[in-house]
C-alpha positions in Angstrom: 28.3 0.3 -26.5 24.8 0.7 -25.1 22.1 -1.5 -26.7 19.0 -0.1 -28.2 15.9 -1.3 -26.3 14.7 -3.1 -29.4 17.9 -5.2 -29.3 17.7 -6.0 -25.6 16.4 -9.3 -24.2 13.3 -9.2 -21.9 15.6 -9.5 -18.9 17.8 -6.6 -20.1 14.8 -4.4 -20.7 13.4 -5.1 -17.2 16.8 -4.2 -15.7 17.1 -1.0 -17.8 13.6 0.1 -16.6 14.0 -0.8 -13.0 11.7 -3.8 -13.2 12.5 -6.9 -11.1 13.3 -10.3 -12.7 10.0 -11.6 -11.4 8.0 -8.7 -12.8 5.6 -10.1 -15.5 6.1 -7.2 -18.0 9.3 -6.2 -19.7 8.2 -2.6 -20.4 6.2 0.0 -18.4 2.7 1.1 -19.3 2.7 3.9 -21.8 1.6 7.4 -20.6 -1.1 7.4 -23.2 -2.6 4.1 -22.1 -2.2 5.0 -18.5 -4.0 8.4 -18.8 -6.9 6.8 -20.8 -7.5 4.1 -18.2 -7.0 6.4 -15.3 -9.7 8.7 -16.5 -12.1 5.8 -17.0 -11.4 4.5 -13.5 -11.6 7.9 -11.9 -15.1 8.4 -13.3 -16.0 5.1 -11.6 -14.5 6.4 -8.3 -16.8 9.4 -8.4 -19.8 7.1 -8.7 -18.4 5.0 -5.8 -18.0 8.1 -3.7 -21.6 9.1 -4.3 -22.8 5.7 -3.3 -20.7 5.8 -0.1 -22.2 9.1 0.8 -25.8 8.2 -0.1 -25.7 4.9 1.7 -23.7 6.0 4.7 -20.8 3.5 4.1 -17.5 3.7 6.0 -14.4 2.8 4.1 -10.8 2.5 5.2 -8.0 2.0 2.6 -4.6 1.2 4.1 -1.5 1.9 1.9 1.7 0.2 3.2 4.9 -1.0 1.7 8.6 -0.2 1.6 9.8 3.3 1.4 9.5 4.7 -2.2 7.2 1.9 -3.2 4.7 4.3 -4.6 2.1 4.6 -1.9 1.8 8.4 -1.9 1.5 8.6 -5.7 -1.2 6.0 -5.7 -3.2 7.9 -3.1 -2.8 11.1 -5.0 -4.3 9.6 -8.2 -7.0 7.8 -6.3 -8.3 11.0 -4.7 -7.4 13.4 -7.6 -11.0 14.1 -8.5 -12.9 13.0 -5.4 -14.6 15.5 -3.1 -12.3 16.2 -0.2 -15.4 16.4 2.0 -15.9 12.6 1.7 -12.3 11.4 1.0 -9.8 12.1 3.7 -6.1 11.3 3.6 -4.4 10.5 6.9 -0.6 10.6 7.1 0.4 10.9 10.8 3.8 12.1 11.9 5.7 10.3 14.6 3.8 10.2 17.9 4.0 13.2 20.2 5.0 12.8 23.9 1.3 12.8 24.8 0.5 10.1 22.2 3.4 8.0 23.3 1.6 7.6 26.7 -1.6 6.5 25.1 -2.9 3.2 23.9 -1.0 2.5 20.7 -4.0 2.4 18.4 -5.7 5.4 20.0 -4.4 8.1 17.5 -5.4 5.9 14.6 -8.9 5.2 16.0 -9.5 9.0 16.2 -9.1 9.0 12.4 -11.8 6.4 11.6 -14.3 7.4 8.9 -17.7 8.8 9.7 -20.8 7.5 7.8 -20.5 8.4 4.2 -16.8 8.9 4.3 -13.6 7.0 3.1 -10.3 7.4 4.8 -7.0 6.6 3.1 -4.1 5.9 5.4 -0.7 6.7 4.0 0.9 4.3 6.5 -1.1 3.2 9.4 -1.1 1.3 12.7 1.2 -1.1 10.8 4.1 1.3 11.5 4.6 -0.9 14.6 4.9 -4.0 12.5 7.5 -2.5 10.2 9.6 0.6 10.9 9.1 0.6 14.7 10.2 -3.0 15.0 13.1 -2.9 12.5 14.5 0.4 13.9 13.8 -0.7 17.5 11.4 2.2 18.3 9.3 -0.2 20.3 10.1 -3.0 22.7 9.8 -6.7 21.7 6.8 -7.0 24.1 5.0 -4.1 22.4 5.7 -5.6 19.0 4.3 -9.0 19.9 1.2 -7.4 21.5 0.7 -5.5 18.3 0.8 -8.8 16.3 -1.7 -10.3 18.7 -4.1 -7.4 19.0 -4.3 -6.2 15.4 -6.4 -9.1 14.0 -8.8 -8.6 17.0 -9.1 -4.9 16.3 -9.6 -5.3 12.6 -12.3 -7.9 13.2 -14.1 -5.4 15.4 -13.8 -2.7 12.7 -15.1 -4.9 9.9 -18.0 -6.4 12.0 -19.0 -2.9 12.9 -19.6 -2.2 9.2 -16.4 -0.7 8.0 -15.1 -1.7 4.6 -11.4 -2.4 5.1 -8.8 -2.7 2.4 -5.1 -3.4 3.1 -2.6 -2.9 0.3 1.1 -3.7 0.4 3.2 -2.1 -2.4 6.1 -4.3 -3.3 9.1 -2.8 -5.1 12.4 -4.5 -5.9 15.6 -3.4 -4.1 17.3 -2.0 -7.1 14.3 0.1 -8.1 13.9 1.4 -4.5 17.5 2.6 -4.5 17.0 4.3 -7.9 14.0 6.2 -6.6 15.9 7.3 -3.6 18.6 8.7 -5.8 16.0 10.5 -8.0 14.5 12.1 -4.9 17.9 13.3 -3.8 18.5 15.0 -7.2 15.1 16.7 -7.5 14.7 19.7 -5.3 10.9 19.2 -5.5 11.2 15.8 -4.0 13.8 16.4 -1.3 11.0 16.4 1.3 10.3 12.8 0.4 13.8 11.6 1.3 14.5 11.2 5.0 17.4 9.8 7.0 15.0 6.9 7.9 14.6 6.1 4.2 18.4 5.9 3.7 18.7 3.8 6.8 16.1 1.4 5.4 18.4 0.6 2.4 20.8 -1.3 4.8 17.9 -3.1 6.4 16.3 -4.7 3.4 16.4 -8.2 4.9 15.1 -7.0 8.3 12.1 -5.4 6.6 11.5 -8.6 4.7 11.4 -10.6 7.9 9.0 -8.0 9.5 6.7 -8.2 6.5 6.6 -12.0 6.6 5.7 -11.9 10.3 3.0 -9.2 9.7 1.4 -11.3 6.9 1.5 -14.4 9.1 -0.4 -12.8 12.0 -2.5 -10.1 10.4 -3.6 -11.6 7.1 -7.0 -12.9 8.0 -10.1 -14.0 6.2 -12.0 -10.9 7.4 -9.1 -8.5 6.8 -6.8 -9.9 4.2 -3.7 -8.2 2.7 -3.4 -7.6 -1.0 0.1 -7.2 -2.4 0.7 -5.1 -5.6 3.9 -5.3 -7.5 4.8 -1.6 -7.9 8.0 -1.7 -10.0 5.8 0.1 -12.5 4.1 2.9 -10.6 1.5 3.6 -13.2 0.2 0.0 -13.3 0.2 -0.2 -9.5 -1.9 3.0 -9.2 -4.5 1.7 -11.6 -4.7 -1.7 -9.8 -5.6 -0.1 -6.5 -8.5 1.7 -8.1 -9.7 -1.5 -9.8 -9.6 -3.6 -6.6 -11.6 -1.2 -4.6 -14.1 -0.5 -7.4 -14.5 -4.2 -8.1 -15.2 -5.0 -4.5 -17.9 -2.4 -3.7 -21.5 -2.6 -5.1 -21.9 1.0 -6.0 -24.7 2.2 -8.3 -24.4 2.5 -12.1 -21.2 0.5 -12.2 -19.8 0.3 -15.7 -19.0 -3.4 -16.1 -17.1 -2.6 -19.3 -14.7 -0.3 -17.5 -12.2 -3.1 -17.0 -12.4 -3.4 -13.2 -10.9 -6.9 -13.0 -7.5 -6.6 -11.3 -4.4 -7.9 -13.1 -3.6 -11.1 -11.4 -0.1 -11.1 -12.7 0.9 -8.2 -10.4 -1.9 -8.4 -7.8 -2.3 -11.2 -5.4 -3.4 -12.4 -2.0 -0.4 -11.6 0.2 0.3 -15.2 1.2 0.1 -16.3 -2.4 2.9 -13.9 -3.3 5.0 -15.3 -0.4 3.8 -18.9 -0.1 6.6 -20.2 2.2 8.0 -18.4 5.2 11.0 -19.4 7.1 9.7 -20.2 10.6 12.7 -18.5 12.2 11.4 -15.2 10.8 8.0 -15.6 12.6 8.2 -14.6 16.3 6.1 -16.7 18.7 3.4 -14.7 20.6 1.3 -15.8 23.5 
């Protein structure tokens, strides 16, 4: 006999909702609370966009994470009411034959923001640190060069005046698989489910090792990673907005809008994974 939610233990409620054992909440954010807070934060985002335009700021926001972690949905809500003339989404397909012959970072550098613009990367140059390495789409030498060169590149970007945010959306394995099944059942979501997504299910550990190596080499003081637990998509979407709004000194900021990130699901990447197995970290020259 199926238990009522009111009769379940916190652990049982988490499991029934697709929330991991380490997730700090045993229920998801209600639709009503989510919509109320989302509207308040989206008003602040419009103020921020005006400030970016008026002061000529350049902002990059990178959304990374496992497949089905909620990156696309977070980007959609972030940009929902922004002017598309100043907020551009970049989601590049696999490199063409011409691009394969270029410097690896070249096609991404062509997408950098102009003055007064923000660019949101739905996956980014970190493809090489994740899917390309795990699925062997690049050589070991190319992978190690990526780990070596990325911190240098990002330092150049930040020192040139670009505001750089790097987000990793973290979802538990059971919830990822549930989301894949949901995509397979919904005709409107079939496009979101690719053979690569299904292959990634069998390579959970390999992706974990790649993530740890990526954090080790590319989490720097000038360009840190922020990890967001995204078992609850609604909470994760709101946290991205809060982090960016909290970090930028835009005009007329409403200090009562609740811009402080939720530290129970948001953390410095290395704080979330304090100890790495050294055998997961490749040595680079």
